[in-house]
C-alpha positions in Angstrom: 2.5 8.8 14.7 -0.8 7.2 13.6 -4.3 7.3 15.0 -3.9 4.3 17.2 -0.7 5.7 18.7 -2.4 9.0 19.5 -5.5 7.5 20.9 -3.4 5.1 23.0 -1.4 8.0 24.5 -4.6 9.8 25.3 -6.0 6.7 26.9 -2.9 6.3 29.0 -3.0 9.9 30.1 -6.7 9.5 31.0 -5.9 6.4 33.0 -3.1 8.2 34.8 -5.5 10.9 35.8 -8.2 8.4 37.0 -5.6 6.5 39.0 -4.3 9.6 40.6 -7.8 10.8 41.5 -8.5 7.4 42.9 -5.4 7.6 45.0 -6.3 11.0 46.3 -9.9 10.1 47.2 -9.1 6.5 48.4 -11.5 5.2 45.7 -10.0 1.7 44.9 -12.4 1.2 41.9 -11.3 4.4 40.3 -7.7 3.4 40.9 -8.3 0.1 39.2 -10.1 1.7 36.3 -7.2 4.1 35.8 -4.7 1.3 35.8 -6.8 -0.7 33.3 -7.1 2.4 31.1 -3.4 2.9 31.2 -2.8 -0.7 30.1 -5.4 -0.5 27.4 -3.8 2.8 26.1 -0.3 1.2 26.1 -1.6 -1.8 24.2 -3.4 0.4 21.6 -0.2 2.5 21.2 1.8 -0.6 20.6 -0.7 -1.9 18.1 -0.4 1.4 16.2 3.4 1.1 16.2 3.2 -2.5 14.9 0.8 -1.4 12.2 3.1 1.3 11.1 6.1 -1.0 11.0 4.1 -3.6 8.9 3.1 -0.8 6.5 6.7 0.2 6.1 7.8 -3.4 5.6 5.1 -3.9 3.0 6.3 -0.8 1.1 9.9 -2.1 1.2 8.7 -5.4 -0.2 6.7 -3.7 -2.9 9.7 -1.6 -3.9 12.0 -4.6 -4.0 9.6 -6.5 -6.1 9.3 -3.7 -8.6 13.1 -3.3 -8.7 13.5 -7.1 -9.3 10.9 -7.0 -12.0 12.6 -4.1 -13.8 16.0 -5.9 -13.6 14.4 -9.1 -15.0 12.9 -7.2 -17.9 16.3 -5.5 -18.6 18.0 -8.9 -18.6 15.5 -10.4 -20.9 15.8 -7.5 -23.3 19.6 -7.7 -23.3 19.6 -11.5 -24.1 17.0 -11.3 -27.0 18.5 -11.9 -30.4 
């Protein structure tokens, strides 16, 4: 779990608390802020997950390129007179 995912979870939890407090007190503005915070937290968490997946994919591409380069070098060396 990366920073964005953690911060997103915290923001979601904070939003849930705000929304609950708004429900208990009948404060519609606090309810709305809580809902907005929850959505913002969810979005930040998803952004963190996407970033993590992109990082993993980039690492896989890098490893595949290195492997292909090594194989090409071996092939060239095998076919040199």
